[in-house]
Structures are given as C-alpha cells and as structure tokens.
C-alpha positions in Angstrom: -133.5 17.0 -131.5 -131.5 14.6 -132.5 -134.0 12.8 -134.5 -135.3 15.8 -135.7 -131.9 16.9 -137.3 -131.1 13.6 -138.6 -134.0 13.0 -140.2 -133.7 16.5 -142.1 -130.4 15.6 -143.0 -131.5 12.1 -144.7 -134.5 14.6 -146.6 -131.3 16.6 -147.9 -128.9 14.1 -149.1 -131.8 12.2 -150.1 -133.3 15.5 -152.2 -130.4 16.6 -153.2 -129.6 13.9 -156.4 -132.7 14.8 -157.8 -132.9 18.0 -158.3 -129.0 17.9 -159.4 -130.0 15.4 -162.1 -133.0 17.1 -163.2 -131.5 20.3 -163.4 -128.8 19.0 -165.7 -131.3 16.9 -167.9 -133.0 19.9 -168.6 -129.6 21.9 -169.5 -128.3 19.5 -171.4 -131.7 19.2 -173.2 -131.8 23.2 -174.0 -127.9 23.7 -174.9 -128.6 20.6 -177.1 -131.2 22.3 -179.1 -129.8 26.0 -179.2 -127.0 27.2 -182.2 -124.7 30.0 -182.3 -124.7 31.7 -186.1 -121.8 33.1 -186.7 -120.3 35.1 -190.2 -118.1 38.2 -191.5 -119.8 40.9 -193.0 -117.9 42.9 -196.3 -118.1 44.8 -199.1 -119.0 43.4 -202.3 -116.9 45.6 -204.2 -113.0 45.6 -202.7 -114.0 42.4 -200.4 -112.8 44.5 -197.0 -114.3 43.5 -194.0 -116.6 46.0 -192.4 -116.8 47.1 -188.5 -120.3 48.2 -187.0 -122.8 46.7 -189.3 -125.8 46.3 -187.6 -126.7 41.5 -187.8 -130.1 41.3 -186.2 -133.1 38.5 -186.1 -136.4 40.0 -187.2 -138.7 40.0 -184.2 -136.4 38.2 -182.1 -134.4 40.8 -180.3 -131.4 38.9 -181.2 -128.3 41.5 -182.6 -125.4 42.4 -182.5 -122.7 44.7 -184.2 -119.5 43.0 -186.3 -116.6 43.8 -184.8 -113.1 45.8 -186.4 -112.6 42.1 -188.7 -116.2 42.1 -189.7 -117.3 39.1 -188.2 -120.2 38.7 -185.6 -121.8 36.0 -183.2 -125.4 35.6 -182.2 -125.4 32.7 -179.5 -128.9 30.6 -177.9 -130.7 30.4 -181.0 -133.2 27.9 -181.2 -133.9 26.1 -185.0 -136.6 27.7 -187.2 -136.8 29.8 -190.6 -135.5 33.3 -189.8 -135.4 36.3 -191.8 -131.5 38.2 -190.9 -131.0 42.0 -191.3 -128.2 43.7 -191.9 -127.9 48.0 -191.6 -124.3 50.4 -191.9 -124.7 53.5 -193.2 -123.6 54.1 -196.4 -124.6 50.6 -197.4 -127.8 49.3 -199.0 -129.6 47.1 -196.3 -129.9 43.3 -196.7 -132.4 40.9 -195.6 -132.3 37.3 -196.1 -134.0 34.4 -194.9 -131.2 31.5 -192.9 -132.6 28.3 -191.8 -131.6 26.6 -188.5 -132.0 22.6 -188.1 -130.3 22.0 -184.8 -127.2 21.1 -186.3 -124.2 23.2 -186.4 -123.6 25.8 -189.7 -120.7 27.2 -191.2 -120.6 31.0 -190.8 -122.6 33.0 -192.8 -120.7 35.5 -195.5 -122.5 38.5 -195.6 -121.5 40.9 -199.0 -123.2 44.4 -198.9 -123.5 47.0 -201.6 -121.9 50.9 -200.6 -124.5 52.6 -201.6 -123.6 55.1 -204.7 -125.7 58.5 -204.8 -125.1 60.9 -208.5 -125.1 64.5 -207.0 -125.9 67.0 -209.9 
C-alpha cells in the first residue's frame, strides 16, 4: 500500500509540470495573437460623443454598444480583415473595413451623420 501511494505521488509530481508548461505555452500563444479594438463614435457635425451606438464585426458575433462617452472595446479579435458595422436610431448606418495585423492598433474614430428628413 505504501508503494502504491508513493508511486502515485511520484507520478503526480512528474505529470504536474508537464501539464502546467503545455497550458502556459498555449495560453501565451493565444493571447499574443488576439487583439482588442477600441474606439469612439461621434456625431459628424457637432463632434459630440454618441452613446448607445451598436458596433459590430460582421459575421463574427462580436458586438458592443458605446458607453456614455461614445467609447467601445471589442476584445479577443484574431488578426484579419473585417467589415465593421455601426447602427444608431436617427443616424445613417456606417460600414467600413478594418485590417488587423496582430499589432496594437490606434483607437478607431467613427463619425456618423444624422439622418435629415424633409417633412412635407
């Protein structure tokens, strides 16, 4: 019984560092390739921050609403070229392409135009 207990303890000691090293290597590689996209959405004419704007990466499921200062952050985005869509009631929707190459990018500045309708 003592031999079995000692053997299982030895196996745990030998196995634990292998599991920890493989996990940390994989985790570091994944973190290095993912990017955070940050930015601010403003009114084109007034320059005021726009709260509640939906900012989404097309066909990815990644989406977020801007805060009261018009700021947003999309985390854990893989490098690539994406179409970014923005939506806010009473403003024109905006779609643009954004290329992420794995490096840290500057915050994105998005300007939306208010819809003007002529009422007869």
